[in-house]
N, C-alpha and C positions, 0 to 999 in steps of 0.2 A: 629299301622298298622302292620299287619302280614308280615313276611318275604316274603311270597308268593305274597301278594298284592304289596309290595315294588318292588319285582323282576318284576312283571307284568308292573308296572308303568315305571320302568327303561327300560324294553324291548320296551315298546311302545314309549318311548322317543327316542330310537335309530333309528327307522325307519324314523323319520322326517328329520334328517340331510341328509340322502342319497337322498331323494326327493328334498329337498331344494338345496343341493349342485349341483345337476344336472342343476338347473336353474340359478346358479351364475357362471359366467365365471372366469377362471384364479385362482389365489391363494385364492380368497375370498371363493371358494367352500370348501377348506380344513379347513377354520376357521369358518364355519357356526354355529356350535353349541358347546357350552361349558356348561357342567352341572352346575346347579345353587346350591349355598350353602348359608345358612344364616350366619350372622356375627359370630355365635358360631361354624361354620364349619360343621353344619349338612346338609346333602343333602336334597334338596327340591323335594319332590315327586310330580308327575304331573299325573292328571287323568281327564277323561271326566266325566261330570255330567250334566244331564238334569235339575238339580235344579238351575244351574247358569242361571240367567235371560238373555234372548236374548240381552237386551240392555247393559248388563254388559260384555258380551262375555267371559271374564275370570276374575278370582279373586285370590288374594293371601291371604292365611290365615294360621291358625294353628289348629291342632286337639286339643281335650280337654286335651291331655297330652303334648301339646306343640310342636309337630312335624310340621315343615313347609310343606305347600303344595301349588300347583297352581291347581285350578280346572277350566275347560273351557267347554263351551257349544259347542259341535261339529257342531250343525246346525248353530249357530251364526258365527263361524269361516269360514264356507263355503262362506259367503258373501264377503270375503276379498281376495285380491291378496296374493299369498304365501309370498311375501316379507313383507307385512303388518302383516301376521301371526307371522313371526319371530319377528318383532318389538313388537307385543303384548306379546309374550313370554318374551322377555327381559324387557319389561315394568313391568310385574308381578314379574319377578325375582328381579328387582330393588326395589320393595316394601320390599322384604325380606332383600336385601343387605343394604338398608337404614334404617332398623329397624321399618318400618311402620307396619309390622305384629306382632311386639313384644310390641306394646303399644305406640311407638313414632309416634304420628299422627299429624304432623303440617298441617296447612291449605293448604299449597302449595305442599302437598305430591304427588298429581297427576302430577303436572308440573315437580317436581323433578324426578319422575319415568320416565316421557317422555324424559327428557334431558339425564338421565343416559343411557337409552336404545339407544338413537340416538348417543350419544358420543361413547358408546361401539361399536356399529355397524360401525361407521365411522372409529374408530381406527383400526378395524379389516379389513378394506378395503371392507366392504360389501355394502357401499353406495357410490353413485355418484349423480350428479345433476339429472339424469333421474330417478334413483331409489328413491330419496327423494321425487320427485314429485308424484310417485306412492303412497307412504305412505301418503303424504299430501292429495291426492285426496280421499283416503279411509277414513282418519280421518275426513275430512270435512263432511262426511256422518254420523258421530257419533251423530249429532243432537244438541239440544239446551243447553246442559250442565246441571249441577245441583250444589249443594252446594260445591262440591270439584272439579268438572270437568269443564274446559272451554267449551264454545260452540264450535262445530266442526271447524268452520272457524278460530276462534281465536287459537284453539289448533293446527291447521295445521300451522299457522304462528309461533307459539312457536317452533314447530318442525323444521321449516326452520331456525329459530334463533339458536337453539341448534346445528344444523348441521353446520352452519357458524362458530359458536364458536369452535366446535370440529376441523374444518379445520384450523382455525386461530391458535389454541393451538398446533396442530400437526406441522404446519409450523414454529412456534416459537421455539418449542422444537427440530425440525429437525428429529423427529422420532415419533413413536406412544407413547402414554402415558404409562409409565412403572409402574404406581402405581398398587398395588393389586386391583382387581376388583370383587372378589368373585366368579369367574368362574374357575373351575378346568381345568387342561390340558386334562382331559378326554373328548374325542370327541365321542359322541354317537348319537343315533337317538332321535329325539324329538317325543312327542306323535303324533300318527297318525292324530289327528284332526288338529294339527297345520300344517301338511303337506298337508292336503286336500285329 
C-alpha cells in the first residue's frame, strides 16, 4: 500500500470518531475510537470497497504482502445504527487482534470477535443496557447464519451474554480491564462509512 493510500485511509478513519463522539454522551465520547493494530504492532488500514458483499458488511484481511486491512461496504453500513457500526469496526479489528487474519482460524472465530468487540466497548464505557439492545436489534437482522456465523437471533443473544460477562468482570476487578487490547492511545476518526 502506498504512503498516499495509507494516509488517505487514516484520514478517513479520523472523521468517524468525531461523528460518533457527538452521539455518545459523557466520557464515552472521548473514548470512542482507538486505532487498530495487529499482534505484530502493524496499523490496520481501513478502506471502503464495493467488492465487499452486502451480506458481509465488512471484512478483515491481509494484502498479498501481509499488511492488515479492514474493508467495508459503505452501502451495507448505512443499514445500521451508528453504534452498531462502531461494534462492526471493533469486531473486524478483533479478527486482527486474535490472529484470525494471520491464519489462525478456529471454528468459533466469529463468536470470539463478537465478544472481544463487546467487552472492549463495555470496558470503555460505550455501552449500557439501552445501547446493547440497539446493537442486538441490528444483529438480529443479520439473517440465518452460515458455517462460521450464528443466525442473527442467536448472535444477538451471544452479544447479550458477552455484555453481561464484561460487566461481571469489571465489577469483580473493581475497574476496567487493564490488559493490553491492541488499540493504541491514538484517537482519530474512523472511516466515513462507519460514521454514516
